[in-house]
All heavy atoms as TSV, in Angstrom:
chain	resi	resn	atom	element	x	y	z
A	1	MET	N	N	-11.424	42.634	51.062
A	1	MET	CA	C	-11.332	43.728	50.130
A	1	MET	C	C	-12.709	44.325	49.864
A	1	MET	O	O	-12.871	45.537	49.867
A	1	MET	CB	C	-10.688	43.217	48.835
A	1	MET	CG	C	-10.521	44.223	47.780
A	1	MET	SD	S	-9.032	45.140	48.040
A	1	MET	CE	C	-9.080	46.222	46.672
A	2	ILE	N	N	-13.692	43.455	49.673
A	2	ILE	CA	C	-15.045	43.928	49.422
A	2	ILE	C	C	-15.587	44.642	50.659
A	2	ILE	O	O	-16.240	45.687	50.541
A	2	ILE	CB	C	-15.967	42.756	49.024
A	2	ILE	CG1	C	-15.495	42.122	47.713
A	2	ILE	CG2	C	-17.411	43.206	48.913
A	2	ILE	CD1	C	-15.479	43.069	46.530
A	3	ALA	N	N	-15.316	44.118	51.830
A	3	ALA	CA	C	-15.776	44.766	53.064
A	3	ALA	C	C	-15.139	46.146	53.220
A	3	ALA	O	O	-15.802	47.092	53.667
A	3	ALA	CB	C	-15.449	43.895	54.267
A	4	ASN	N	N	-13.874	46.282	52.867
A	4	ASN	CA	C	-13.215	47.589	52.940
A	4	ASN	C	C	-13.837	48.579	51.965
A	4	ASN	O	O	-14.052	49.748	52.312
A	4	ASN	CB	C	-11.724	47.459	52.647
A	4	ASN	CG	C	-10.972	46.882	53.809
A	4	ASN	OD1	O	-11.312	47.116	54.955
A	4	ASN	ND2	N	-9.933	46.117	53.520
A	5	LEU	N	N	-14.121	48.142	50.754
A	5	LEU	CA	C	-14.743	49.033	49.775
A	5	LEU	C	C	-16.157	49.422	50.216
A	5	LEU	O	O	-16.561	50.572	50.070
A	5	LEU	CB	C	-14.771	48.375	48.400
A	5	LEU	CG	C	-13.404	48.212	47.742
A	5	LEU	CD1	C	-13.538	47.457	46.429
A	5	LEU	CD2	C	-12.739	49.545	47.531
A	6	PHE	N	N	-16.893	48.468	50.770
A	6	PHE	CA	C	-18.222	48.769	51.299
A	6	PHE	C	C	-18.123	49.804	52.415
A	6	PHE	O	O	-18.904	50.761	52.454
A	6	PHE	CB	C	-18.882	47.493	51.819
A	6	PHE	CG	C	-20.226	47.731	52.447
A	6	PHE	CD1	C	-21.349	47.873	51.654
A	6	PHE	CD2	C	-20.361	47.821	53.817
A	6	PHE	CE1	C	-22.590	48.099	52.223
A	6	PHE	CE2	C	-21.593	48.056	54.398
A	6	PHE	CZ	C	-22.714	48.189	53.598
A	7	ASP	N	N	-17.154	49.628	53.296
A	7	ASP	CA	C	-16.957	50.581	54.389
A	7	ASP	C	C	-16.625	51.968	53.860
A	7	ASP	O	O	-17.166	52.964	54.341
A	7	ASP	CB	C	-15.846	50.080	55.317
A	7	ASP	CG	C	-15.594	51.031	56.468
A	7	ASP	OD1	O	-16.554	51.369	57.192
A	7	ASP	OD2	O	-14.434	51.451	56.637
A	8	ARG	N	N	-15.751	52.052	52.878
A	8	ARG	CA	C	-15.357	53.354	52.334
A	8	ARG	C	C	-16.520	54.043	51.631
A	8	ARG	O	O	-16.762	55.225	51.828
A	8	ARG	CB	C	-14.208	53.218	51.320
A	8	ARG	CG	C	-12.962	52.613	51.842
A	8	ARG	CD	C	-12.288	53.456	52.901
A	8	ARG	NE	N	-11.404	52.586	53.647
A	8	ARG	CZ	C	-11.636	52.147	54.876
A	8	ARG	NH1	N	-12.683	52.535	55.521
A	8	ARG	NH2	N	-10.809	51.350	55.480
A	9	LEU	N	N	-17.237	53.296	50.775
A	9	LEU	CA	C	-18.294	53.911	49.979
A	9	LEU	C	C	-19.572	54.150	50.778
A	9	LEU	O	O	-20.110	55.252	50.788
A	9	LEU	CB	C	-18.607	53.043	48.754
A	9	LEU	CG	C	-17.512	52.987	47.710
A	9	LEU	CD1	C	-17.861	51.954	46.651
A	9	LEU	CD2	C	-17.316	54.339	47.077
A	10	PHE	N	N	-20.064	53.111	51.422
A	10	PHE	CA	C	-21.366	53.222	52.070
A	10	PHE	C	C	-21.286	53.900	53.429
A	10	PHE	O	O	-21.977	54.876	53.682
A	10	PHE	CB	C	-22.011	51.842	52.210
A	10	PHE	CG	C	-23.347	51.885	52.898
A	10	PHE	CD1	C	-24.449	52.419	52.236
A	10	PHE	CD2	C	-23.497	51.416	54.182
A	10	PHE	CE1	C	-25.678	52.476	52.868
A	10	PHE	CE2	C	-24.723	51.480	54.814
A	10	PHE	CZ	C	-25.821	51.998	54.154
A	11	ILE	N	N	-20.441	53.413	54.299
A	11	ILE	CA	C	-20.419	53.934	55.666
A	11	ILE	C	C	-19.731	55.292	55.734
A	11	ILE	O	O	-20.318	56.263	56.215
A	11	ILE	CB	C	-19.775	52.916	56.617
A	11	ILE	CG1	C	-20.638	51.650	56.668
A	11	ILE	CG2	C	-19.616	53.515	58.012
A	11	ILE	CD1	C	-20.073	50.517	57.463
A	12	ASP	N	N	-18.488	55.381	55.264
A	12	ASP	CA	C	-17.753	56.642	55.396
A	12	ASP	C	C	-18.327	57.761	54.529
A	12	ASP	O	O	-18.537	58.875	54.998
A	12	ASP	CB	C	-16.279	56.455	55.056
A	12	ASP	CG	C	-15.528	55.663	56.110
A	12	ASP	OD1	O	-16.095	55.453	57.192
A	12	ASP	OD2	O	-14.387	55.269	55.844
A	13	GLU	N	N	-18.547	57.472	53.250
A	13	GLU	CA	C	-18.989	58.518	52.330
A	13	GLU	C	C	-20.457	58.878	52.506
A	13	GLU	O	O	-20.809	60.036	52.649
A	13	GLU	CB	C	-18.732	58.100	50.876
A	13	GLU	CG	C	-17.281	58.055	50.506
A	13	GLU	CD	C	-16.621	59.424	50.554
A	13	GLU	OE1	O	-17.274	60.430	50.241
A	13	GLU	OE2	O	-15.440	59.474	50.916
A	14	TRP	N	N	-21.325	57.875	52.468
A	14	TRP	CA	C	-22.744	58.184	52.465
A	14	TRP	C	C	-23.308	58.355	53.872
A	14	TRP	O	O	-23.879	59.386	54.199
A	14	TRP	CB	C	-23.534	57.108	51.718
A	14	TRP	CG	C	-25.001	57.446	51.656
A	14	TRP	CD1	C	-25.586	58.361	50.843
A	14	TRP	CD2	C	-26.024	56.909	52.470
A	14	TRP	NE1	N	-26.924	58.428	51.108
A	14	TRP	CE2	C	-27.221	57.535	52.095
A	14	TRP	CE3	C	-26.042	55.956	53.477
A	14	TRP	CZ2	C	-28.433	57.239	52.699
A	14	TRP	CZ3	C	-27.243	55.656	54.079
A	14	TRP	CH2	C	-28.426	56.298	53.684
A	15	TRP	N	N	-23.158	57.325	54.718
A	15	TRP	CA	C	-23.828	57.340	56.014
A	15	TRP	C	C	-23.269	58.421	56.928
A	15	TRP	O	O	-24.001	59.230	57.481
A	15	TRP	CB	C	-23.726	55.970	56.655
A	15	TRP	CG	C	-24.620	55.749	57.825
A	15	TRP	CD1	C	-25.785	56.405	58.110
A	15	TRP	CD2	C	-24.432	54.808	58.869
A	15	TRP	NE1	N	-26.321	55.916	59.251
A	15	TRP	CE2	C	-25.522	54.924	59.748
A	15	TRP	CE3	C	-23.453	53.868	59.134
A	15	TRP	CZ2	C	-25.643	54.140	60.871
A	15	TRP	CZ3	C	-23.592	53.082	60.257
A	15	TRP	CH2	C	-24.672	53.218	61.120
A	16	VAL	N	N	-21.963	58.468	57.103
A	16	VAL	CA	C	-21.357	59.458	57.991
A	16	VAL	C	C	-21.315	60.832	57.322
A	16	VAL	O	O	-21.574	61.843	57.958
A	16	VAL	CB	C	-19.937	59.021	58.419
A	16	VAL	CG1	C	-19.260	60.093	59.246
A	16	VAL	CG2	C	-20.003	57.716	59.209
A	17	GLY	N	N	-21.027	60.866	56.036
A	17	GLY	CA	C	-20.828	62.138	55.367
A	17	GLY	C	C	-22.077	62.863	54.905
A	17	GLY	O	O	-22.078	64.084	54.815
A	18	HIS	N	N	-23.154	62.133	54.606
A	18	HIS	CA	C	-24.304	62.782	53.982
A	18	HIS	C	C	-25.633	62.598	54.704
A	18	HIS	O	O	-26.660	63.023	54.195
A	18	HIS	CB	C	-24.455	62.297	52.535
A	18	HIS	CG	C	-23.321	62.736	51.671
A	18	HIS	ND1	N	-22.256	61.912	51.382
A	18	HIS	CD2	C	-23.058	63.910	51.068
A	18	HIS	CE1	C	-21.402	62.571	50.614
A	18	HIS	NE2	N	-21.865	63.787	50.411
A	19	THR	N	N	-25.664	61.943	55.846
A	19	THR	CA	C	-26.909	61.814	56.593
A	19	THR	C	C	-26.754	62.481	57.949
A	19	THR	O	O	-25.652	62.802	58.377
A	19	THR	CB	C	-27.299	60.334	56.801
A	19	THR	OG1	O	-26.340	59.711	57.651
A	19	THR	CG2	C	-27.391	59.584	55.484
A	20	LYS	N	N	-27.864	62.666	58.619
A	20	LYS	CA	C	-27.827	63.280	59.946
A	20	LYS	C	C	-27.727	62.238	61.053
A	20	LYS	O	O	-27.795	62.577	62.232
A	20	LYS	CB	C	-29.067	64.140	60.145
A	20	LYS	CG	C	-29.091	65.336	59.215
A	20	LYS	CD	C	-30.256	66.226	59.495
A	20	LYS	CE	C	-30.203	67.424	58.551
A	20	LYS	NZ	N	-31.263	68.371	58.821
A	21	ALA	N	N	-27.542	60.982	60.690
A	21	ALA	CA	C	-27.463	59.913	61.680
A	21	ALA	C	C	-26.246	60.059	62.587
A	21	ALA	O	O	-26.270	59.617	63.731
A	21	ALA	CB	C	-27.433	58.551	60.985
A	22	TRP	N	N	-25.180	60.675	62.092
A	22	TRP	CA	C	-23.950	60.794	62.860
A	22	TRP	C	C	-23.695	62.209	63.370
A	22	TRP	O	O	-22.594	62.512	63.811
A	22	TRP	CB	C	-22.762	60.346	62.013
A	22	TRP	CG	C	-22.695	58.866	61.912
A	22	TRP	CD1	C	-23.292	58.086	60.979
A	22	TRP	CD2	C	-22.020	57.978	62.789
A	22	TRP	NE1	N	-23.026	56.778	61.210
A	22	TRP	CE2	C	-22.240	56.677	62.322
A	22	TRP	CE3	C	-21.240	58.160	63.929
A	22	TRP	CZ2	C	-21.718	55.565	62.957
A	22	TRP	CZ3	C	-20.716	57.043	64.547
A	22	TRP	CH2	C	-20.959	55.764	64.063
A	23	VAL	N	N	-24.693	63.073	63.305
A	23	VAL	CA	C	-24.514	64.424	63.813
A	23	VAL	C	C	-24.556	64.381	65.332
A	23	VAL	O	O	-25.540	63.952	65.934
A	23	VAL	CB	C	-25.602	65.384	63.272
A	23	VAL	CG1	C	-25.473	66.745	63.913
A	23	VAL	CG2	C	-25.493	65.487	61.770
A	24	ILE	N	N	-23.474	64.789	65.945
A	24	ILE	CA	C	-23.372	64.808	67.397
A	24	ILE	C	C	-23.664	66.242	67.843
A	24	ILE	O	O	-22.958	67.164	67.423
A	24	ILE	CB	C	-21.967	64.371	67.857
A	24	ILE	CG1	C	-21.666	62.973	67.322
A	24	ILE	CG2	C	-21.846	64.429	69.369
A	24	ILE	CD1	C	-20.213	62.581	67.416
A	25	PRO	N	N	-24.701	66.421	68.665
A	25	PRO	CA	C	-25.050	67.783	69.079
A	25	PRO	C	C	-23.866	68.505	69.732
A	25	PRO	O	O	-23.178	67.957	70.583
A	25	PRO	CB	C	-26.180	67.568	70.094
A	25	PRO	CG	C	-26.769	66.243	69.737
A	25	PRO	CD	C	-25.613	65.430	69.226
A	26	GLY	N	N	-23.637	69.725	69.287
A	26	GLY	CA	C	-22.542	70.526	69.817
A	26	GLY	C	C	-21.239	70.390	69.060
A	26	GLY	O	O	-20.276	71.088	69.350
A	27	THR	N	N	-21.181	69.474	68.081
A	27	THR	CA	C	-19.938	69.285	67.323
A	27	THR	C	C	-20.117	69.620	65.845
A	27	THR	O	O	-19.298	69.201	65.026
A	27	THR	CB	C	-19.432	67.834	67.452
A	27	THR	OG1	O	-20.412	66.953	66.885
A	27	THR	CG2	C	-19.165	67.457	68.884
A	28	GLU	N	N	-21.153	70.343	65.510
A	28	GLU	CA	C	-21.407	70.678	64.116
A	28	GLU	C	C	-20.262	71.476	63.502
A	28	GLU	O	O	-20.013	71.397	62.303
A	28	GLU	CB	C	-22.712	71.456	63.973
A	28	GLU	CG	C	-23.955	70.625	64.243
A	28	GLU	CD	C	-24.322	70.544	65.722
A	28	GLU	OE1	O	-23.665	71.205	66.553
A	28	GLU	OE2	O	-25.265	69.811	66.031
A	29	ASP	N	N	-19.557	72.245	64.322
A	29	ASP	CA	C	-18.438	73.043	63.816
A	29	ASP	C	C	-17.200	72.203	63.513
A	29	ASP	O	O	-16.256	72.678	62.904
A	29	ASP	CB	C	-18.079	74.148	64.806
A	29	ASP	CG	C	-17.668	73.610	66.162
A	29	ASP	OD1	O	-18.215	72.569	66.571
A	29	ASP	OD2	O	-16.812	74.235	66.805
A	30	MET	N	N	-17.186	70.946	63.914
A	30	MET	CA	C	-16.039	70.060	63.692
A	30	MET	C	C	-16.177	69.232	62.414
A	30	MET	O	O	-15.349	68.368	62.160
A	30	MET	CB	C	-15.867	69.113	64.874
A	30	MET	CG	C	-15.524	69.774	66.152
A	30	MET	SD	S	-15.392	68.522	67.426
A	30	MET	CE	C	-15.019	69.516	68.829
A	31	LYS	N	N	-17.237	69.458	61.644
A	31	LYS	CA	C	-17.419	68.683	60.422
A	31	LYS	C	C	-16.370	69.061	59.405
A	31	LYS	O	O	-15.922	70.187	59.382
A	31	LYS	CB	C	-18.812	68.940	59.853
A	31	LYS	CG	C	-19.871	68.184	60.591
A	31	LYS	CD	C	-21.172	68.294	59.843
A	31	LYS	CE	C	-22.190	67.374	60.455
A	31	LYS	NZ	N	-23.432	67.380	59.722
A	32	PRO	N	N	-15.922	68.202	58.557
A	32	PRO	CA	C	-16.331	66.815	58.416
A	32	PRO	C	C	-15.712	65.943	59.501
A	32	PRO	O	O	-14.587	66.167	59.927
A	32	PRO	CB	C	-15.809	66.421	57.042
A	32	PRO	CG	C	-14.612	67.280	56.840
A	32	PRO	CD	C	-14.919	68.572	57.553
A	33	TYR	N	N	-16.485	64.956	59.943
A	33	TYR	CA	C	-16.008	64.063	60.992
A	33	TYR	C	C	-14.849	63.194	60.520
A	33	TYR	O	O	-14.032	62.761	61.312
A	33	TYR	CB	C	-17.143	63.177	61.509
A	33	TYR	CG	C	-18.229	63.951	62.230
A	33	TYR	CD1	C	-19.559	63.773	61.922
A	33	TYR	CD2	C	-17.902	64.863	63.223
A	33	TYR	CE1	C	-20.546	64.471	62.585
A	33	TYR	CE2	C	-18.886	65.571	63.890
A	33	TYR	CZ	C	-20.209	65.367	63.570
A	33	TYR	OH	O	-21.178	66.067	64.225
A	34	ILE	N	N	-14.817	62.897	59.232
A	34	ILE	CA	C	-13.703	62.148	58.654
A	34	ILE	C	C	-12.959	63.099	57.723
A	34	ILE	O	O	-13.424	63.393	56.623
A	34	ILE	CB	C	-14.195	60.900	57.890
A	34	ILE	CG1	C	-15.006	60.003	58.815
A	34	ILE	CG2	C	-13.006	60.138	57.310
A	34	ILE	CD1	C	-15.688	58.850	58.110
A	35	PRO	N	N	-11.793	63.613	58.137
A	35	PRO	CA	C	-11.062	64.582	57.307
A	35	PRO	C	C	-10.562	63.975	55.995
A	35	PRO	O	O	-10.415	62.756	55.860
A	35	PRO	CB	C	-9.877	64.984	58.184
A	35	PRO	CG	C	-10.186	64.501	59.551
A	35	PRO	CD	C	-11.161	63.383	59.418
A	36	ALA	N	N	-10.272	64.840	55.034
A	36	ALA	CA	C	-9.845	64.399	53.701
A	36	ALA	C	C	-8.563	63.577	53.757
A	36	ALA	O	O	-8.433	62.575	53.051
A	36	ALA	CB	C	-9.663	65.602	52.787
A	37	LYS	N	N	-7.608	63.973	54.589
A	37	LYS	CA	C	-6.343	63.230	54.683
A	37	LYS	C	C	-6.585	61.806	55.175
A	37	LYS	O	O	-5.999	60.855	54.658
A	37	LYS	CB	C	-5.381	63.956	55.615
A	37	LYS	CG	C	-4.029	63.308	55.694
A	37	LYS	CD	C	-3.088	64.083	56.583
A	37	LYS	CE	C	-1.741	63.392	56.659
A	37	LYS	NZ	N	-0.823	64.096	57.536
A	38	THR	N	N	-7.476	61.646	56.146
A	38	THR	CA	C	-7.795	60.316	56.661
A	38	THR	C	C	-8.479	59.473	55.594
A	38	THR	O	O	-8.203	58.283	55.461
A	38	THR	CB	C	-8.692	60.432	57.905
A	38	THR	OG1	O	-8.022	61.231	58.880
A	38	THR	CG2	C	-9.006	59.078	58.494
A	39	LYS	N	N	-9.366	60.090	54.805
A	39	LYS	CA	C	-10.035	59.365	53.721
A	39	LYS	C	C	-9.024	58.858	52.702
A	39	LYS	O	O	-9.111	57.719	52.243
A	39	LYS	CB	C	-11.037	60.264	53.010
A	39	LYS	CG	C	-12.316	60.460	53.742
A	39	LYS	CD	C	-13.266	61.281	52.892
A	39	LYS	CE	C	-14.523	61.603	53.635
A	39	LYS	NZ	N	-15.453	62.390	52.833
A	40	ILE	N	N	-8.055	59.697	52.359
A	40	ILE	CA	C	-7.036	59.295	51.383
A	40	ILE	C	C	-6.218	58.124	51.913
A	40	ILE	O	O	-5.971	57.153	51.194
A	40	ILE	CB	C	-6.142	60.494	51.022
A	40	ILE	CG1	C	-6.944	61.530	50.244
A	40	ILE	CG2	C	-4.918	60.046	50.221
A	40	ILE	CD1	C	-6.238	62.855	50.060
A	41	VAL	N	N	-5.810	58.193	53.163
A	41	VAL	CA	C	-5.029	57.101	53.763
A	41	VAL	C	C	-5.845	55.811	53.774
A	41	VAL	O	O	-5.323	54.731	53.461
A	41	VAL	CB	C	-4.563	57.488	55.189
A	41	VAL	CG1	C	-3.994	56.303	55.922
A	41	VAL	CG2	C	-3.562	58.625	55.129
A	42	LYS	N	N	-7.119	55.899	54.110
A	42	LYS	CA	C	-7.971	54.708	54.121
A	42	LYS	C	C	-8.131	54.121	52.722
A	42	LYS	O	O	-8.082	52.905	52.543
A	42	LYS	CB	C	-9.350	55.047	54.694
A	42	LYS	CG	C	-9.362	55.234	56.181
A	42	LYS	CD	C	-10.783	55.512	56.650
A	42	LYS	CE	C	-10.908	55.508	58.137
A	42	LYS	NZ	N	-12.313	55.624	58.557
A	43	TRP	N	N	-8.348	54.976	51.705
A	43	TRP	CA	C	-8.497	54.492	50.345
A	43	TRP	C	C	-7.215	53.837	49.837
A	43	TRP	O	O	-7.264	52.772	49.213
A	43	TRP	CB	C	-8.908	55.623	49.397
A	43	TRP	CG	C	-10.387	55.825	49.342
A	43	TRP	CD1	C	-11.107	56.796	49.957
A	43	TRP	CD2	C	-11.333	55.003	48.658
A	43	TRP	NE1	N	-12.433	56.642	49.688
A	43	TRP	CE2	C	-12.603	55.552	48.881
A	43	TRP	CE3	C	-11.221	53.874	47.867
A	43	TRP	CZ2	C	-13.756	54.996	48.351
A	43	TRP	CZ3	C	-12.375	53.319	47.335
A	43	TRP	CH2	C	-13.618	53.880	47.581
A	44	VAL	N	N	-6.079	54.457	50.096
A	44	VAL	CA	C	-4.806	53.881	49.655
A	44	VAL	C	C	-4.558	52.552	50.359
A	44	VAL	O	O	-4.148	51.566	49.735
A	44	VAL	CB	C	-3.645	54.870	49.890
A	44	VAL	CG1	C	-2.300	54.205	49.709
A	44	VAL	CG2	C	-3.774	56.063	48.970
A	45	GLY	N	N	-4.820	52.506	51.647
A	45	GLY	CA	C	-4.644	51.259	52.388
A	45	GLY	C	C	-5.556	50.161	51.893
A	45	GLY	O	O	-5.147	49.004	51.763
A	46	SER	N	N	-6.798	50.503	51.603
A	46	SER	CA	C	-7.770	49.504	51.159
A	46	SER	C	C	-7.504	49.013	49.745
A	46	SER	O	O	-7.628	47.824	49.472
A	46	SER	CB	C	-9.188	50.084	51.202
A	46	SER	OG	O	-9.558	50.367	52.512
A	47	CYS	N	N	-7.165	49.914	48.851
A	47	CYS	CA	C	-7.044	49.547	47.432
A	47	CYS	C	C	-5.639	49.118	47.022
A	47	CYS	O	O	-5.476	48.418	46.034
A	47	CYS	CB	C	-7.496	50.707	46.561
A	47	CYS	SG	S	-9.240	51.081	46.750
A	48	ILE	N	N	-4.626	49.553	47.757
A	48	ILE	CA	C	-3.250	49.213	47.392
A	48	ILE	C	C	-2.573	48.383	48.482
A	48	ILE	O	O	-1.942	47.371	48.202
A	48	ILE	CB	C	-2.433	50.489	47.099
A	48	ILE	CG1	C	-3.016	51.223	45.900
A	48	ILE	CG2	C	-0.970	50.152	46.860
A	48	ILE	CD1	C	-2.419	52.580	45.634
A	49	GLY	N	N	-2.710	48.808	49.713
A	49	GLY	CA	C	-1.993	48.175	50.816
A	49	GLY	C	C	-2.380	46.731	51.069
A	49	GLY	O	O	-1.525	45.852	51.176
A	50	TYR	N	N	-3.684	46.473	51.185
A	50	TYR	CA	C	-4.123	45.110	51.475
A	50	TYR	C	C	-3.813	44.126	50.352
A	50	TYR	O	O	-3.324	43.025	50.617
A	50	TYR	CB	C	-5.605	45.079	51.836
A	50	TYR	CG	C	-5.904	45.696	53.188
A	50	TYR	CD1	C	-6.969	46.550	53.352
A	50	TYR	CD2	C	-5.113	45.433	54.295
A	50	TYR	CE1	C	-7.250	47.125	54.575
A	50	TYR	CE2	C	-5.375	46.009	55.527
A	50	TYR	CZ	C	-6.444	46.848	55.663
A	50	TYR	OH	O	-6.714	47.407	56.880
A	51	PRO	N	N	-4.079	44.469	49.082
A	51	PRO	CA	C	-3.680	43.537	48.018
A	51	PRO	C	C	-2.163	43.315	47.959
A	51	PRO	O	O	-1.704	42.197	47.710
A	51	PRO	CB	C	-4.182	44.197	46.737
A	51	PRO	CG	C	-5.295	45.074	47.181
A	51	PRO	CD	C	-4.906	45.556	48.532
A	52	LEU	N	N	-1.388	44.355	48.217
A	52	LEU	CA	C	0.065	44.214	48.229
A	52	LEU	C	C	0.500	43.294	49.365
A	52	LEU	O	O	1.353	42.416	49.176
A	52	LEU	CB	C	0.723	45.588	48.362
A	52	LEU	CG	C	2.243	45.624	48.316
A	52	LEU	CD1	C	2.737	45.111	46.969
A	52	LEU	CD2	C	2.731	47.033	48.571
A	53	LEU	N	N	-0.092	43.462	50.533
A	53	LEU	CA	C	0.218	42.590	51.665
A	53	LEU	C	C	-0.152	41.138	51.363
A	53	LEU	O	O	0.601	40.211	51.681
A	53	LEU	CB	C	-0.516	43.082	52.913
A	53	LEU	CG	C	-0.266	42.314	54.198
A	53	LEU	CD1	C	1.195	42.403	54.600
A	53	LEU	CD2	C	-1.154	42.862	55.302
A	54	ALA	N	N	-1.297	40.929	50.715
A	54	ALA	CA	C	-1.708	39.580	50.351
A	54	ALA	C	C	-0.736	38.954	49.354
A	54	ALA	O	O	-0.408	37.766	49.453
A	54	ALA	CB	C	-3.114	39.597	49.769
A	55	ALA	N	N	-0.245	39.740	48.407
A	55	ALA	CA	C	0.714	39.232	47.427
A	55	ALA	C	C	2.038	38.866	48.094
A	55	ALA	O	O	2.629	37.826	47.785
A	55	ALA	CB	C	0.948	40.267	46.332
A	56	ILE	N	N	2.485	39.693	49.023
A	56	ILE	CA	C	3.731	39.395	49.745
A	56	ILE	C	C	3.582	38.126	50.572
A	56	ILE	O	O	4.458	37.257	50.555
A	56	ILE	CB	C	4.137	40.595	50.623
A	56	ILE	CG1	C	4.568	41.771	49.747
A	56	ILE	CG2	C	5.240	40.217	51.609
A	56	ILE	CD1	C	4.727	43.078	50.504
A	57	MET	N	N	2.450	38.011	51.278
A	57	MET	CA	C	2.243	36.817	52.096
A	57	MET	C	C	2.131	35.562	51.244
A	57	MET	O	O	2.660	34.504	51.616
A	57	MET	CB	C	0.983	37.004	52.945
A	57	MET	CG	C	1.168	38.017	54.041
A	57	MET	SD	S	-0.331	38.449	54.938
A	57	MET	CE	C	-0.889	36.875	55.509
A	58	SER	N	N	1.471	35.651	50.081
A	58	SER	CA	C	1.373	34.454	49.232
A	58	SER	C	C	2.735	34.102	48.634
A	58	SER	O	O	3.053	32.920	48.457
A	58	SER	CB	C	0.340	34.671	48.133
A	58	SER	OG	O	0.742	35.688	47.244
A	59	GLY	N	N	3.565	35.110	48.344
A	59	GLY	CA	C	4.919	34.829	47.867
A	59	GLY	C	C	5.746	34.125	48.920
A	59	GLY	O	O	6.494	33.188	48.615
A	60	ILE	N	N	5.630	34.551	50.160
A	60	ILE	CA	C	6.351	33.895	51.260
A	60	ILE	C	C	5.878	32.461	51.409
A	60	ILE	O	O	6.696	31.543	51.595
A	60	ILE	CB	C	6.184	34.691	52.563
A	60	ILE	CG1	C	6.907	36.028	52.467
A	60	ILE	CG2	C	6.665	33.884	53.766
A	60	ILE	CD1	C	6.618	36.985	53.608
A	61	MET	N	N	4.575	32.241	51.308
A	61	MET	CA	C	4.045	30.870	51.440
A	61	MET	C	C	4.521	29.988	50.270
A	61	MET	O	O	4.753	28.798	50.472
A	61	MET	CB	C	2.516	30.890	51.502
A	61	MET	CG	C	1.989	31.515	52.777
A	61	MET	SD	S	2.665	30.780	54.278
A	61	MET	CE	C	2.009	29.149	54.189
A	62	GLN	N	N	4.678	30.557	49.099
A	62	GLN	CA	C	5.205	29.793	47.967
A	62	GLN	C	C	6.649	29.383	48.202
A	62	GLN	O	O	7.059	28.284	47.827
A	62	GLN	CB	C	5.088	30.594	46.664
A	62	GLN	CG	C	3.693	30.736	46.139
A	62	GLN	CD	C	3.144	29.406	45.689
A	62	GLN	OE1	O	3.827	28.594	45.073
A	62	GLN	NE2	N	1.878	29.169	45.997
A	63	LEU	N	N	7.428	30.276	48.819
A	63	LEU	CA	C	8.824	29.947	49.109
A	63	LEU	C	C	8.921	28.883	50.196
A	63	LEU	O	O	9.795	28.013	50.132
A	63	LEU	CB	C	9.570	31.197	49.552
A	63	LEU	CG	C	9.783	32.258	48.478
A	63	LEU	CD1	C	10.386	33.523	49.101
A	63	LEU	CD2	C	10.666	31.720	47.368
A	64	ILE	N	N	8.044	28.937	51.164
A	64	ILE	CA	C	8.075	27.957	52.269
A	64	ILE	C	C	7.553	26.606	51.787
A	64	ILE	O	O	8.132	25.568	52.092
A	64	ILE	CB	C	7.244	28.469	53.471
A	64	ILE	CG1	C	7.920	29.680	54.091
A	64	ILE	CG2	C	7.045	27.375	54.504
A	64	ILE	CD1	C	7.108	30.371	55.156
A	65	GLY	N	N	6.432	26.630	51.059
A	65	GLY	CA	C	5.775	25.375	50.676
A	65	GLY	C	C	6.260	24.883	49.409
A	65	GLY	O	O	6.717	24.045	48.858
């Protein structure tokens, strides 16, 4: 969970979105490299999907064990 949040905040938002480290020559017209819809899906998956999956898996393990 922490790695996903780090990826969303540091890598996607700051490094890719606000620095020139990821500028690919000839593709400046294609910015943003990570579209808004993709960002929303990643945030929902990271903040809701993974914890929900962990809760479901722990519930299954409780029923088995």
